[in-house]
C-alpha positions in Angstrom: 136.4 86.4 112.7 133.8 86.9 110.0 132.3 83.8 108.3 130.0 83.9 105.4 128.9 80.2 105.9 126.5 80.9 108.8 123.6 82.4 106.8 123.6 86.0 107.8 124.6 88.9 105.5 127.4 91.1 106.7 127.8 94.9 106.1 131.4 95.9 106.4 131.8 99.6 107.3 135.3 100.2 106.0 135.2 104.0 106.4 133.5 105.2 109.6 133.8 108.8 108.5 131.9 108.3 105.2 128.6 110.2 104.9 125.9 110.0 102.3 126.3 112.4 99.4 124.0 115.4 100.1 121.9 116.1 97.0 121.2 119.6 98.4 124.8 120.6 98.1 124.6 120.2 94.3 121.6 122.5 93.9 122.0 126.2 93.1 120.5 129.0 95.3 117.3 130.9 94.7 116.6 133.3 91.9 115.2 135.8 94.5 117.3 136.6 97.6 114.5 138.7 99.1 112.4 137.2 101.9 108.7 137.1 101.2 107.6 138.1 104.8 106.7 141.5 106.2 107.8 142.2 109.8 105.0 144.7 110.5 102.3 142.4 109.0 103.7 139.4 110.9 103.5 141.3 114.2 99.9 142.4 113.5 98.8 138.9 112.5 100.5 137.4 115.6 98.6 139.7 117.9 95.3 138.9 116.1 96.0 135.2 116.5 96.7 135.6 120.2 93.4 137.6 120.6 91.4 135.0 118.7 93.0 132.2 120.7 92.1 133.9 123.9 88.5 134.2 122.8 88.4 130.5 122.0 90.1 129.4 125.2 88.5 131.9 127.6 91.8 133.0 128.9 94.8 135.0 127.7 98.2 133.4 128.2 101.0 135.8 129.1 104.1 135.3 126.9 107.7 135.9 128.1 109.3 139.2 127.6 111.0 140.2 124.3 114.4 139.0 123.3 117.0 141.7 123.3 118.7 142.9 120.2 122.0 141.7 121.5 120.6 138.2 122.1 119.2 138.0 118.6 122.4 139.2 117.1 124.3 136.6 119.1 122.1 133.8 117.8 122.6 135.0 114.2 126.4 135.1 114.8 126.3 131.6 116.2 124.2 130.2 113.3 126.1 132.1 110.7 122.8 133.4 109.1 120.5 136.3 109.8 116.9 135.6 110.8 114.3 136.7 108.3 112.8 140.1 109.3 109.4 138.8 110.1 110.6 136.2 112.6 113.1 138.7 114.0 110.3 141.1 114.7 108.3 138.4 116.5 111.2 137.7 118.8 111.1 141.4 119.5 107.7 140.8 121.0 108.4 137.6 123.0 111.3 135.2 123.4 109.3 132.2 122.5 106.2 131.1 124.4 107.9 129.8 127.5 106.7 126.8 129.5 103.8 128.1 131.5 101.1 128.5 128.9 97.8 126.9 129.6 97.3 126.4 125.9 100.7 125.9 124.2 101.5 125.8 120.6 101.1 129.3 119.2 102.2 128.3 115.7 99.3 126.1 114.4 99.7 123.9 117.5 103.5 123.9 117.3 105.3 125.4 120.3 107.4 128.5 119.7 110.9 128.0 121.1 113.1 130.6 122.7 116.4 131.8 121.2 118.4 129.8 123.6 116.8 126.6 122.2 116.8 127.7 118.6 120.6 127.3 118.4 121.0 124.2 120.4 118.6 121.4 119.4 119.3 117.7 119.5 119.7 116.1 116.1 119.9 112.5 117.4 117.0 111.6 115.2 119.2 112.1 112.1 122.1 110.0 113.6 119.6 107.2 114.1 118.2 107.4 110.6 121.8 107.3 109.3 122.7 104.0 111.0 123.9 101.8 108.2 121.8 98.8 109.2 118.7 100.9 108.2 120.0 101.1 104.7 119.9 105.0 104.4 121.4 104.7 100.9 118.2 102.9 99.7 116.0 106.0 99.5 117.1 109.4 98.3 116.0 112.6 100.1 112.9 113.6 98.1 112.0 117.0 96.6 109.5 119.2 98.3 106.3 120.5 96.9 106.7 122.8 95.0 109.7 121.2 93.3 113.0 123.0 93.8 111.8 125.2 96.7 113.8 123.4 99.4 117.2 121.8 99.0 117.1 118.0 99.0 118.9 117.6 102.3 117.9 115.9 105.5 119.2 118.8 107.5 121.2 122.0 106.7 123.0 124.7 108.7 120.8 127.4 107.1 117.5 125.8 108.5 116.8 127.8 111.7 114.2 126.0 113.8 111.7 128.2 115.7 108.9 125.8 116.8 108.5 122.1 117.6 105.8 119.5 118.1 107.6 117.9 121.1 107.7 114.7 119.0 111.1 115.1 117.2 109.9 117.5 114.5 110.5 121.3 114.0 109.3 124.2 112.0 112.2 126.1 110.6 112.9 129.2 108.5 114.9 128.2 105.5 117.8 130.6 105.0 119.5 128.4 102.4 116.6 127.6 100.0 116.6 125.8 96.7 116.5 127.4 93.2 112.7 128.0 93.3 112.5 129.0 97.0 112.7 132.2 99.0 114.9 132.9 102.1 112.7 132.8 105.2 110.3 130.2 103.8 108.9 127.9 106.5 109.6 124.2 106.3 109.1 121.2 108.6 112.0 118.9 109.4 112.7 116.1 111.8 112.0 112.4 112.4 108.8 112.3 110.4 110.4 114.1 107.5 113.6 112.2 107.1 112.8 111.3 103.5 112.5 115.0 102.7 111.6 118.3 104.3 108.0 119.6 104.0 107.4 123.0 102.4 104.9 124.8 104.6 104.7 128.5 103.5 106.8 131.2 101.8 107.3 133.0 105.1 106.3 133.2 108.8 104.0 136.0 107.8 102.1 133.7 105.4 101.9 131.0 108.1 100.4 133.4 110.6 98.0 134.7 107.9 96.8 131.1 107.4 96.5 130.6 111.1 94.3 133.7 111.5 92.1 132.8 108.6 91.6 129.3 110.0 90.7 130.7 113.4 88.2 133.1 111.9 86.6 130.3 109.9 86.5 128.0 112.9 88.7 125.6 111.0 90.7 124.3 113.9 90.9 121.6 116.6 90.8 122.3 120.3 91.1 123.7 122.7 91.1 120.9 125.2 92.5 120.4 128.7 96.1 121.4 128.4 95.9 121.6 124.7 96.1 124.5 122.3 94.5 125.4 119.0 95.7 123.1 116.2 95.5 124.1 112.6 96.5 121.5 110.0 99.7 122.0 108.0 99.9 120.6 104.4 100.5 116.9 104.0 103.7 115.6 102.6 102.7 114.4 99.2 104.3 111.4 97.7 103.2 108.2 96.0 106.0 105.7 96.0 103.8 102.6 95.6 101.1 103.8 93.2 101.9 101.3 90.5 102.3 97.9 92.0 100.7 95.5 89.5 101.2 96.6 85.9 102.3 99.3 83.6 100.1 102.4 84.2 97.7 103.7 81.5 98.6 107.1 80.0 95.7 108.7 82.0 97.0 107.1 85.3 100.5 108.2 84.6 99.3 111.8 83.9 97.3 111.8 87.1 100.2 110.6 89.1 102.4 113.2 87.6 100.0 115.9 88.7 100.3 114.5 92.3 104.1 115.0 92.1 104.9 111.3 92.2 108.5 110.7 93.3 108.8 107.0 92.9 107.2 104.3 90.7 107.1 100.6 91.0 105.9 98.8 87.8 105.3 95.2 87.0 105.0 93.4 83.7 106.6 96.4 81.9 108.0 96.2 78.4 109.4 99.7 78.1 109.8 102.9 80.2 108.0 105.3 77.9 105.5 106.0 80.6 108.1 108.1 82.5 107.6 110.9 80.0 104.4 111.7 82.0 106.2 111.5 85.3 108.9 114.2 85.3 109.3 114.3 89.1 110.0 110.5 89.4 113.5 109.9 90.8 113.1 106.2 91.9 112.0 103.4 89.7 111.5 99.7 90.4 110.8 97.5 87.4 109.6 93.9 87.6 109.5 91.9 84.3 109.9 88.3 83.1 111.6 89.6 80.0 114.0 92.4 79.0 112.3 95.8 79.1 113.4 98.6 76.9 115.4 101.0 79.2 116.0 103.6 76.5 113.9 106.4 78.1 115.9 106.0 81.3 118.9 107.5 79.6 117.3 110.9 79.3 115.3 110.9 82.5 116.7 112.5 85.7 116.5 109.2 87.5 118.6 108.7 90.6 117.7 105.2 92.0 116.9 102.2 89.7 116.0 98.7 90.8 115.6 96.1 88.2 114.1 92.6 88.7 114.2 91.2 85.2 115.1 88.2 83.2 117.8 90.1 81.3 118.9 93.7 81.1 120.6 95.8 78.5 122.1 98.8 80.3 123.4 100.6 77.3 120.9 103.5 77.6 122.0 104.1 81.2 125.4 105.3 79.9 123.7 108.7 79.1 122.2 109.1 82.6 124.3 111.7 84.5 122.1 111.5 87.6 122.0 107.8 88.4 123.4 107.2 91.9 122.1 103.8 93.0 121.5 100.7 90.8 120.2 97.4 92.1 120.2 94.5 89.7 118.4 91.1 89.9 118.6 89.2 86.6 119.2 85.6 85.6 120.9 86.2 82.3 124.4 87.6 82.4 124.4 91.4 82.4 127.1 93.6 80.9 128.2 96.3 83.4 130.4 98.2 80.9 127.8 101.0 80.2 128.1 102.0 83.9 131.7 103.2 83.4 130.5 106.6 82.1 128.2 107.4 85.1 129.7 110.3 87.1 127.5 109.9 90.2 127.0 106.1 90.6 128.1 105.5 94.1 125.9 102.5 95.1 125.7 99.1 93.3 123.8 96.0 94.3 124.8 92.8 92.4 123.9 90.2 94.9 120.9 88.9 92.9 122.5 89.4 89.5 124.4 87.2 87.1 127.3 89.4 85.9 129.1 88.8 82.6 132.4 90.3 83.8 132.8 91.4 87.5 136.1 92.9 86.7 134.2 96.0 85.4 133.5 96.9 89.0 137.2 97.9 89.3 136.6 100.6 86.7 133.7 102.3 88.6 135.9 104.6 90.5 133.1 106.7 92.1 131.6 103.6 93.7 131.4 103.7 97.5 128.8 101.0 98.3 128.9 97.5 96.8 126.5 94.7 97.6 127.5 91.2 96.4 127.4 87.5 97.3 130.2 85.7 99.0 131.0 84.0 95.7 131.2 87.3 93.9 133.4 88.7 96.6 135.8 85.8 96.3 136.2 86.8 92.7 136.8 90.4 93.5 138.8 90.3 96.7 142.1 89.5 95.1 142.1 92.7 93.0 144.2 95.6 94.1 142.4 98.2 91.9 138.9 98.2 93.4 137.2 101.5 94.0 137.6 103.1 97.5 134.6 101.3 99.0 133.3 102.8 102.2 130.6 100.0 102.6 130.7 96.4 101.5 127.6 94.2 101.9 128.2 90.4 101.5 125.4 87.8 101.3 126.3 84.1 101.8 123.9 83.3 98.9 121.8 85.4 96.5 119.0 86.9 98.6 115.6 85.1 98.3 113.8 88.4 98.2 115.2 90.4 95.3 114.5 94.1 94.9 113.7 96.1 96.9 114.7 94.3 100.1 115.2 95.4 103.7 118.3 93.4 104.6 118.9 92.3 108.2 122.5 93.2 108.2 125.1 92.2 110.7 127.1 95.4 110.8 130.8 95.2 111.5 133.2 98.1 111.5 136.2 96.3 109.9 137.7 95.2 106.7 136.1 92.1 105.0 138.1 88.9 105.2 140.5 88.4 102.4 140.3 84.6 102.7 137.6 82.0 103.6 137.1 81.7 107.4 135.1 79.3 109.4 
């Protein structure tokens, strides 16, 4: 029996089959359907890279034999997508690098996997990341750099992995790119990229060209005992805690915008006009002892908003068609009625808020996650018109740490109690 009098917060998983909305499903496909790679050039560059690697290591590793046309076609049929011509041509040279290389990692230090592995890789890392106690709803999958090149998904069927780092990450050819991407572009996915895939290159051909250029410059690490030649891939650029003390100056905001800032945390803010210089920001956390002007948020493509303020006027948010998560911490009663027009608001945290009329929650029909106090739940639980909540988080008292907070949930897969227990 669940009791809210013992101090721990409970997360009730009411719908075990519920999955997070995939932002990537909402994005359109690319303007160009033609892959950027060149199969002949890819084969030439691959052979040059193997020759240069042999010169550096003092030995030439023998790769496995080529994959047959029937094997490649079988994989494509299994995956439901065709391999890009440049990667397809490489499998016509060798079926991956095998397990016997003295210096593994033929793709910039990442090991080339055979066709039999490309279609049957373990995605346990994603299942772990999606465990509800880790609050996967708290951070959206972020955009890649350049923006719009890769769909904002943690994993997609059209991402065909061809190399791994043996640590839970893979290089993949993206056959289902975003609006500004190209089929066959190379991305990195896996445990270290759960907050968003990394755009690596527009094709396997370009990746190999960079590898060859780096080897010719001497810009590499290794080889060492049992190690291959490692060439750095681009870093995943994000700056989710750049502003931690105050409102940024215009120059700082412009500089952060140039760095493709995805999230901003601002203290002592009076208004949100600074967001005009940060078009890529999708997450905002505002701390204020007053009532900041939220007007600019109505026209900004903001998806997650956390407010820790004395009071909040949410009127401007009624114009925001992208807002998906809202966390409120405020001492003055807040009017939730502007939220009724939001088509994508699926997560709402009220546990640290004083709410003028909790009955408005019943009108938020798209809501799937609700976080409240036990007292707030007592007020709501008697209603028979609540949204179809998949997740309900209940705190015995308002949390001491407001927003953002990593909650130590006790996860229970059952309905919340409809009367006081314990």
